[in-house]
LOFISE-890777 format. One record per residue: residue in three letters; y, x, z of N, C-alpha, C, O in turn. Coordinates in steps of 0.1 Angstrom, whole numbers, padded with zeros to 4 digits. Atoms other than C-alpha are relative to their C-alpha. Layout:
REM residues N
REC | ALA | Y | X | Z | Y | X | Z | Y | X | Z | Y | X | Z
...
END
This chain:
REM residues 107
REC | MET | -0002 | 0008 | -0015 | 0637 | 0835 | 0323 | 0012 | -0010 | -0005 | 0021 | -0008 | -0013
REC | ASP | -0015 | 0005 | 0001 | 0662 | 0809 | 0323 | 0007 | 0000 | 0017 | 0004 | 0001 | 0029
REC | ILE | -0009 | -0005 | -0011 | 0690 | 0812 | 0343 | -0005 | -0011 | 0015 | -0008 | -0006 | 0026
REC | MET | 0002 | 0006 | -0012 | 0682 | 0785 | 0369 | -0017 | 0008 | 0004 | -0016 | 0015 | 0013
REC | GLU | 0011 | -0005 | -0005 | 0644 | 0798 | 0374 | 0003 | 0016 | 0007 | -0004 | 0022 | 0015
REC | THR | 0000 | -0013 | -0005 | 0659 | 0833 | 0379 | 0010 | -0006 | 0017 | 0008 | -0003 | 0029
REC | ILE | -0001 | 0004 | -0015 | 0679 | 0816 | 0408 | -0006 | -0007 | 0007 | 0000 | -0010 | 0018
REC | ARG | 0005 | 0006 | -0009 | 0657 | 0798 | 0422 | -0012 | 0010 | 0005 | -0020 | 0008 | 0015
REC | ASP | 0012 | -0010 | -0003 | 0632 | 0828 | 0422 | 0008 | 0013 | 0011 | 0003 | 0018 | 0021
REC | GLN | -0007 | -0006 | -0011 | 0658 | 0848 | 0439 | -0003 | -0007 | 0014 | -0009 | 0000 | 0023
REC | ILE | -0004 | 0008 | -0011 | 0663 | 0819 | 0466 | -0015 | 0005 | 0006 | -0016 | 0012 | 0015
REC | GLU | 0014 | 0001 | -0005 | 0626 | 0818 | 0470 | -0004 | 0015 | 0003 | -0011 | 0016 | 0012
REC | SER | 0011 | -0015 | -0006 | 0614 | 0856 | 0474 | 0005 | 0007 | 0006 | 0000 | 0018 | 0009
REC | ASN | -0011 | -0011 | -0014 | 0645 | 0869 | 0497 | 0002 | -0013 | 0009 | 0006 | -0024 | 0005
REC | PRO | -0005 | 0008 | -0010 | 0646 | 0854 | 0531 | 0012 | -0003 | 0000 | 0016 | -0014 | 0001
REC | ILE | -0020 | 0000 | -0008 | 0684 | 0860 | 0537 | 0003 | 0006 | -0011 | 0002 | 0018 | -0014
REC | ILE | -0007 | -0005 | 0016 | 0702 | 0857 | 0501 | 0013 | -0004 | 0001 | 0015 | -0016 | 0002
REC | LEU | -0013 | 0004 | -0001 | 0739 | 0857 | 0502 | 0007 | 0005 | -0010 | 0009 | 0017 | -0012
REC | TYR | -0007 | 0001 | 0014 | 0758 | 0849 | 0467 | 0017 | 0002 | 0005 | 0024 | -0005 | 0012
REC | MET | -0013 | -0001 | -0011 | 0791 | 0867 | 0477 | 0007 | 0008 | -0018 | 0001 | 0013 | -0028
REC | LYS | -0011 | -0009 | 0009 | 0821 | 0883 | 0455 | -0001 | 0015 | 0001 | 0004 | 0018 | 0012
REC | GLY | 0002 | -0011 | -0005 | 0814 | 0919 | 0455 | -0014 | 0007 | 0007 | -0025 | 0003 | 0002
REC | SER | 0013 | -0006 | -0008 | 0788 | 0939 | 0478 | 0002 | 0002 | 0017 | 0013 | 0007 | 0022
REC | PRO | -0003 | -0003 | -0010 | 0781 | 0939 | 0514 | 0013 | 0014 | 0002 | 0023 | 0013 | 0008
REC | ASN | -0010 | -0015 | -0002 | 0800 | 0975 | 0513 | 0015 | -0001 | -0007 | 0024 | 0008 | -0004
REC | GLN | -0014 | 0000 | 0007 | 0833 | 0966 | 0490 | -0005 | -0015 | -0005 | -0007 | -0020 | -0016
REC | PRO | -0009 | 0021 | 0003 | 0836 | 0924 | 0497 | 0014 | -0001 | -0009 | 0025 | 0006 | -0006
REC | GLN | -0010 | 0002 | 0009 | 0859 | 0913 | 0469 | 0009 | -0013 | 0005 | 0018 | -0017 | -0002
REC | CYS | -0007 | 0010 | -0007 | 0874 | 0887 | 0487 | 0004 | 0001 | 0020 | -0002 | 0009 | 0027
REC | GLY | 0004 | 0004 | -0012 | 0882 | 0877 | 0523 | -0012 | -0013 | 0004 | -0017 | -0016 | 0015
REC | PHE | 0012 | 0015 | -0007 | 0857 | 0844 | 0522 | -0015 | 0008 | 0005 | -0021 | 0006 | 0015
REC | SER | 0010 | -0013 | 0005 | 0827 | 0875 | 0512 | -0001 | 0008 | 0012 | -0012 | 0009 | 0018
REC | ALA | 0002 | -0008 | -0009 | 0838 | 0897 | 0536 | -0003 | -0005 | 0015 | -0012 | -0001 | 0023
REC | ARG | 0002 | 0008 | -0013 | 0842 | 0872 | 0566 | -0018 | -0002 | 0003 | -0023 | 0002 | 0013
REC | SER | 0014 | 0004 | -0002 | 0804 | 0860 | 0560 | -0009 | 0016 | 0001 | -0016 | 0019 | 0011
REC | VAL | 0004 | -0015 | -0004 | 0793 | 0899 | 0555 | 0000 | 0007 | 0013 | -0006 | 0017 | 0013
REC | GLN | -0007 | -0008 | -0013 | 0804 | 0912 | 0588 | -0006 | -0015 | 0009 | -0006 | -0011 | 0020
REC | ALA | 0005 | 0007 | -0001 | 0789 | 0878 | 0599 | -0016 | 0002 | 0001 | -0022 | 0001 | 0012
REC | LEU | 0010 | -0001 | 0003 | 0756 | 0884 | 0587 | -0005 | 0010 | 0001 | -0017 | 0010 | 0004
REC | MET | 0000 | -0018 | -0010 | 0758 | 0926 | 0598 | -0002 | -0002 | 0014 | -0008 | 0006 | 0021
REC | ALA | -0001 | -0002 | -0013 | 0763 | 0917 | 0630 | -0008 | -0011 | 0006 | -0004 | -0017 | 0016
REC | CYS | 0014 | 0000 | -0006 | 0728 | 0903 | 0635 | -0009 | 0008 | -0002 | -0020 | 0005 | 0004
REC | GLY | 0010 | -0003 | -0003 | 0711 | 0927 | 0627 | -0013 | 0008 | -0005 | -0021 | 0017 | -0001
REC | GLU | 0011 | 0000 | 0014 | 0688 | 0923 | 0595 | 0004 | 0003 | -0010 | 0015 | 0001 | -0015
REC | ARG | -0004 | -0002 | 0019 | 0685 | 0935 | 0561 | 0004 | -0017 | -0002 | 0003 | -0027 | 0005
REC | PHE | -0005 | 0011 | 0010 | 0697 | 0908 | 0536 | 0008 | 0000 | -0015 | 0019 | 0004 | -0019
REC | ALA | 0000 | -0002 | 0016 | 0695 | 0904 | 0501 | 0017 | -0004 | -0003 | 0025 | -0009 | 0005
REC | TYR | -0014 | 0008 | 0000 | 0728 | 0897 | 0481 | 0000 | -0001 | -0015 | -0007 | 0007 | -0020
REC | VAL | -0008 | 0003 | 0015 | 0741 | 0887 | 0445 | 0014 | 0001 | -0002 | 0021 | -0009 | 0000
REC | ASP | -0016 | -0002 | 0005 | 0775 | 0900 | 0434 | -0001 | -0010 | -0011 | -0009 | -0008 | -0020
REC | VAL | -0005 | 0011 | 0009 | 0786 | 0867 | 0413 | 0013 | 0001 | -0008 | 0020 | -0006 | -0016
REC | LEU | -0014 | -0006 | 0017 | 0815 | 0889 | 0396 | -0009 | 0004 | -0011 | -0010 | -0002 | -0022
REC | SER | 0011 | -0012 | 0012 | 0792 | 0913 | 0376 | -0007 | -0010 | -0009 | -0008 | -0008 | -0022
REC | ASN | 0009 | 0013 | 0011 | 0768 | 0878 | 0363 | 0008 | -0009 | 0002 | 0008 | -0016 | 0013
REC | ALA | -0008 | 0015 | 0004 | 0792 | 0851 | 0349 | -0014 | -0013 | -0003 | -0011 | -0024 | -0006
REC | GLU | 0015 | 0010 | 0003 | 0752 | 0834 | 0343 | 0001 | -0008 | 0012 | 0004 | -0020 | 0013
REC | ILE | -0001 | 0004 | -0013 | 0748 | 0834 | 0382 | 0012 | -0012 | 0001 | 0010 | -0024 | 0000
REC | ARG | -0012 | 0003 | -0005 | 0784 | 0825 | 0389 | 0001 | -0013 | -0006 | 0004 | -0022 | 0002
REC | SER | -0003 | 0014 | 0002 | 0786 | 0794 | 0368 | -0009 | -0007 | 0002 | -0004 | -0019 | 0002
REC | LYS | 0011 | 0009 | -0002 | 0754 | 0777 | 0374 | -0005 | 0002 | 0014 | -0012 | -0008 | 0019
REC | LEU | 0004 | 0001 | -0017 | 0746 | 0785 | 0410 | 0009 | -0011 | 0005 | 0002 | -0019 | 0012
REC | PRO | 0000 | 0009 | -0008 | 0770 | 0760 | 0422 | -0005 | -0013 | -0005 | -0003 | -0023 | 0001
REC | GLU | 0007 | 0011 | 0001 | 0750 | 0735 | 0401 | -0007 | 0000 | 0000 | -0011 | -0010 | -0005
REC | TYR | 0011 | -0002 | -0003 | 0720 | 0746 | 0413 | 0000 | -0004 | 0014 | -0010 | -0011 | 0017
REC | ALA | -0001 | 0002 | -0009 | 0731 | 0742 | 0447 | 0010 | -0013 | 0006 | 0010 | -0019 | 0016
REC | ASN | -0006 | 0013 | -0005 | 0755 | 0715 | 0444 | 0013 | 0000 | 0014 | 0016 | -0007 | 0023
REC | TRP | -0010 | -0007 | -0010 | 0781 | 0733 | 0464 | 0011 | 0008 | -0014 | 0006 | 0013 | -0024
REC | PRO | -0009 | -0004 | 0010 | 0812 | 0746 | 0443 | 0007 | 0014 | 0002 | 0013 | 0020 | -0007
REC | THR | -0008 | -0013 | -0007 | 0825 | 0779 | 0465 | -0014 | 0008 | -0005 | -0024 | 0006 | -0011
REC | PHE | 0005 | -0011 | -0007 | 0814 | 0810 | 0476 | 0005 | 0013 | 0003 | 0010 | 0022 | -0003
REC | PRO | 0020 | -0007 | -0003 | 0795 | 0831 | 0493 | -0001 | -0015 | 0002 | 0006 | -0024 | 0005
REC | GLN | 0008 | 0015 | -0006 | 0769 | 0807 | 0497 | -0016 | 0008 | 0005 | -0026 | 0012 | -0001
REC | LEU | 0016 | -0004 | -0011 | 0742 | 0818 | 0527 | -0013 | -0008 | -0007 | -0012 | -0019 | -0011
REC | TRP | 0015 | 0008 | 0005 | 0705 | 0807 | 0514 | -0008 | 0013 | 0013 | -0008 | 0025 | 0014
REC | ILE | 0010 | -0009 | -0009 | 0680 | 0814 | 0545 | -0012 | -0009 | -0004 | -0012 | -0022 | -0005
REC | LYS | 0014 | 0007 | 0001 | 0642 | 0806 | 0539 | -0002 | -0014 | -0014 | -0009 | -0023 | -0017
REC | GLY | 0002 | 0009 | 0009 | 0653 | 0790 | 0509 | 0005 | -0015 | 0000 | 0002 | -0026 | -0005
REC | GLU | -0008 | 0015 | -0012 | 0678 | 0764 | 0530 | 0013 | 0009 | -0002 | 0015 | 0020 | 0003
REC | LEU | -0013 | 0001 | 0004 | 0714 | 0765 | 0515 | 0005 | -0005 | 0013 | 0002 | -0016 | 0017
REC | MET | -0007 | -0001 | -0013 | 0733 | 0769 | 0547 | 0015 | 0000 | -0001 | 0020 | -0006 | 0009
REC | GLY | -0012 | 0009 | 0006 | 0769 | 0764 | 0533 | 0005 | 0018 | -0004 | -0002 | 0027 | -0008
REC | GLY | -0007 | -0008 | 0003 | 0796 | 0791 | 0528 | 0009 | 0008 | 0008 | 0002 | 0015 | 0015
REC | CYS | 0001 | -0009 | -0012 | 0821 | 0811 | 0549 | 0005 | -0009 | 0012 | 0003 | -0003 | 0023
REC | ASP | -0005 | 0009 | -0005 | 0835 | 0785 | 0568 | -0015 | -0002 | 0013 | -0018 | 0001 | 0025
REC | ILE | 0016 | 0006 | -0007 | 0799 | 0771 | 0582 | -0007 | 0014 | 0007 | -0009 | 0014 | 0019
REC | ILE | 0001 | -0007 | -0005 | 0785 | 0806 | 0584 | 0013 | 0008 | 0011 | 0007 | 0015 | 0020
REC | THR | -0006 | -0004 | -0009 | 0815 | 0819 | 0606 | -0005 | -0011 | 0017 | -0009 | -0006 | 0028
REC | GLU | 0005 | 0009 | -0013 | 0808 | 0787 | 0633 | -0012 | -0001 | 0000 | -0015 | -0006 | 0010
REC | MET | 0014 | -0003 | 0001 | 0770 | 0791 | 0626 | 0000 | 0019 | 0011 | -0009 | 0026 | 0017
REC | ALA | 0002 | -0018 | -0006 | 0779 | 0830 | 0641 | 0010 | 0000 | 0016 | 0008 | 0008 | 0025
REC | GLU | -0007 | 0003 | -0012 | 0803 | 0818 | 0668 | -0009 | -0005 | 0009 | -0009 | 0000 | 0020
REC | SER | 0010 | 0007 | -0007 | 0777 | 0797 | 0681 | -0010 | 0005 | 0003 | -0017 | -0001 | 0011
REC | GLY | 0012 | 0000 | -0003 | 0748 | 0816 | 0679 | -0013 | -0005 | -0006 | -0025 | 0000 | -0007
REC | GLU | 0013 | 0005 | 0012 | 0728 | 0796 | 0656 | -0004 | 0014 | -0013 | -0015 | 0018 | -0015
REC | LEU | 0001 | -0009 | 0006 | 0733 | 0823 | 0631 | -0011 | 0011 | 0001 | -0020 | 0012 | -0007
REC | GLU | 0011 | -0007 | -0003 | 0714 | 0850 | 0647 | -0011 | -0004 | 0001 | -0020 | 0004 | -0002
REC | THR | 0015 | 0005 | -0004 | 0686 | 0832 | 0655 | -0007 | -0006 | -0014 | -0019 | -0005 | -0015
REC | LEU | 0008 | 0003 | 0011 | 0679 | 0817 | 0622 | -0003 | 0018 | -0008 | -0012 | 0024 | -0012
REC | VAL | 0003 | -0016 | 0008 | 0685 | 0852 | 0606 | -0013 | 0008 | 0004 | -0022 | 0011 | -0003
REC | LYS | 0011 | -0008 | -0003 | 0662 | 0870 | 0631 | -0013 | -0010 | -0006 | -0021 | -0005 | -0014
REC | GLU | 0017 | 0010 | 0004 | 0632 | 0838 | 0624 | -0003 | 0008 | -0013 | -0013 | 0015 | -0013
REC | ALA | 0004 | -0004 | 0011 | 0634 | 0847 | 0589 | -0003 | 0010 | -0004 | -0013 | 0010 | -0011
REC | ALA | 0002 | -0010 | -0001 | 0637 | 0882 | 0590 | -0016 | 0003 | 0005 | -0023 | 0012 | -0001
REC | ALA | 0016 | -0006 | -0008 | 0601 | 0882 | 0616 | -0006 | -0011 | -0010 | -0018 | -0008 | -0010
REC | THR | 0004 | 0007 | 0012 | 0591 | 0858 | 0589 | -0009 | 0011 | -0011 | -0021 | 0011 | -0013
REC | GLU | 0003 | -0004 | 0009 | 0591 | 0883 | 0562 | -0008 | 0011 | -0001 | -0016 | 0015 | -0010
REC | SER | 0010 | -0015 | -0005 | 0575 | 0917 | 0582 | -0014 | -0002 | -0006 | -0023 | 0006 | -0005
END
């Protein structure tokens, strides 16, 4: 499978997916750590991909998403953005609403 197809499949198969550096238990950068904290505060499960352990995804996802940095949060197939946007959405309550809706459609 082509890497772009793999990325598309990951995004379409997971209602909430975070492309990050490291894992939720061991984030490898402050931006990923803050993003994970915001997502975990919503209380729903989410998928993640460690871009540090997958060089192909790390190099091609910015092209696929037209978004240059990590982390990247995708909800229901739509790119929400990076750490600053995730943090702002969490502070406004919008993140929890979107995450709960996405999790509910999965069940």
